[in-house]
C-alpha positions, 0 to 999 in steps of 0.5 A: 924501428927507427932508433929515434922513434924507439928512444921517444917510446921509451921516454914516454913509457918511463915518464908516463908509466902510470898512464897505460892508455896514453902509452899504449896509443903513443906506441901504436901511432909512432911505431908506424912512422919509421919510414917517414922518419928515415926519409925526414931527418929534419924531424929528429933534428928538431926533435919533433916527436918528443914535442908531439907527444907532449900535450900543449896543456892538460888541466883538471878542476874540481866539479861540485854538484847538488843531487835531487836530495840536496847532498853535494858531490865532488868529481874531477873535471879535465880538459887536454889541449893536446896539439893546436898546430893546425887550428883550434883544439877540437874534441869531445867531452866524456862523462864516465866513471873511467875518466882520468888523465891517462884516458884524456891524453890518449884521447886528445893524442888520437884526436889530433891525428883524426882531425888532420885526416879530415883535411880540416883546419882543427887541432886536437883535444879532449875533456870530461869527467869521472862522473856517471850520468847512469841513473841520474835525473835530469836536474841532477845531470843539469846541475852537473853540467852547469858546475863543469862549465863554470870551471871550463868556460874561461878556456874554450871559445870558437877560435880556441877550443871547441868541445862536443859530445862523446860518451855520456854527453849527448844533445842534452848535456851539450845543451845544458853546457852551452846554456851555462856558457852563454849565461856566464859570457853573456855572448852568442858564441854558438860556435864554442860547442858542436853537437848542439840542438837544431833550434840553436845552431846544431847541424842535422845528421850530427847524432848519425855522423860517426856511424854513417861515416864509419859505414862509408869508410867500410864501403871504400874498404869493400870496393878496394877488394871488389866487394859490395856491402849489400848483404854483409853481416856485421857485428857491432858492440855498444848500442849508443849513438855510433851503433845507431848510425851504423845500424841506420846506414847499414840498413839503407845499403842492404847490410845488417847489423846482427849484434849489439852490446852493453855493460850487461852482455851482447844480443845476437839477432840473426834478422838484423837490426834492420827495420825502423822499429828495431833502429828506433827502439835503440833510441829508447834504450839509450834514453831510458837510463837503464843501460841494458842491451837485454831490453832489446833481446826481450822485446824482439825474442832474440838470443842475450848472452850476459856478461859476454862480448859478440867477437865469437860470432861468425860474420862478414865484418866486425866493428867495435863501436863502444869503448877502449880496450874492448877487443883484447888478445882472447877476442882477436884469436876467436875473430881470426878462428872465424876467418873474418876478413874485415876488421874495422875499428869505430870506437877510440882505440878499442883494441889492445896493441897486442891484439891489433898487431895480431890481426894485422899480421894475418895475411887474409885479413884487413884492419882499419883504424878508428882514427880514420873510420870514426872521423865523420863525427868531427868532420860534421862537427866542423861543418856545424862550426862552419854553418855557425860562423856563416849563419847557415843551415845545410840540408841533410842531403848536403851534409850527407854528401860532404860527409861521404866525400870526406870519408872517401878522401880519408880512405884514399890519403891513407891508402896513398901514404901506405903505398908511398912508404912501400907498406902496401894496403896497410890502413893503420900505417897509412892513416897514421902517417897521413895525419902525422905528415900534416901536424908535422909540417905545420909544427915544423913551419911554426918553429920550435915552440 
């Protein structure tokens, strides 16, 4: 590894030892950049990497809300505006008990490179709160969203920072957040949030976008290997918007998702989540607030494995689509033992570094990184921003066509960057390098700031 990269990683490990998620993703990204740094000594001369791993700003704030019994509760809200070199900060809001500063920084760092990969002028950011929406009433969630936005609204805007949804933040929450923003600002800046409802500036296909984009990326990988997606079996984790989009598009293209997972375990459906009834039932499961994947097994009569993850299933493709560190070393060993060729990350950092390195070292295995695979969501968010700016509403066909083209381009750029530096068909390194080069060029051109 390049000596400068090693020194930056050690500095991050020392400085942020209490932030393991952030350290993990910095190590994963920077370890791919040795050939780039060797070819560009000017980056080290400008100390580019130490500047790049430090967020522009990260802040936290108190969020007080009232439950249905009139009792006040206090949570911590966050926003990490990580890098704005190529455009306004862009990244989701996550409401989940695991949210902390380390999670926000790792997600913001990843988002910086993901957004650069799209080819769109977007910087990277992330936000959220350690609030658990599970089991809360609509009024309680509205109260929380309004309180959260009351603290955040001063620091965001269409040309500054444009949040979106993430885990725990869907169209309902975005609506409550935007309503409060509009109330506080007294202006119609619907470009300040993406993932909105269609009645006030949202983009059609946005809920499906990340899942659709992941399948489009998988198609490119399969085509590179001379294969087709039709007939492929896919193991997916999660059952939220992303998994739902994967199931819908896979079904349309003749593949079938055979697993879904939740906090309670996973289901195995050998017939696939491959009918309109089954795909639509995923929406019911999510809106119920029960957060149980067992409901699917009970309804459709398939197997349920309590407390387990689906990574021991023998399928053609693995697509972890739930949350970070979902696939650890023990799971990676099961995946390799089953002879699975395609490991396609969808969630942000779903794989530990140890597990990722182990699978990448397998000669007959192809690993694709989440920052490339899940970029469809932010891509359609950017399309929403364009439609808001131009007061337009594109059709589903127009959005889908642009999304498909963008995912093809992300795959192409990743392949070309890996090949440029003699790394072969290394999609992980290729994506890291492609995203880095765009951000690095912008930072160098703007001076040392």
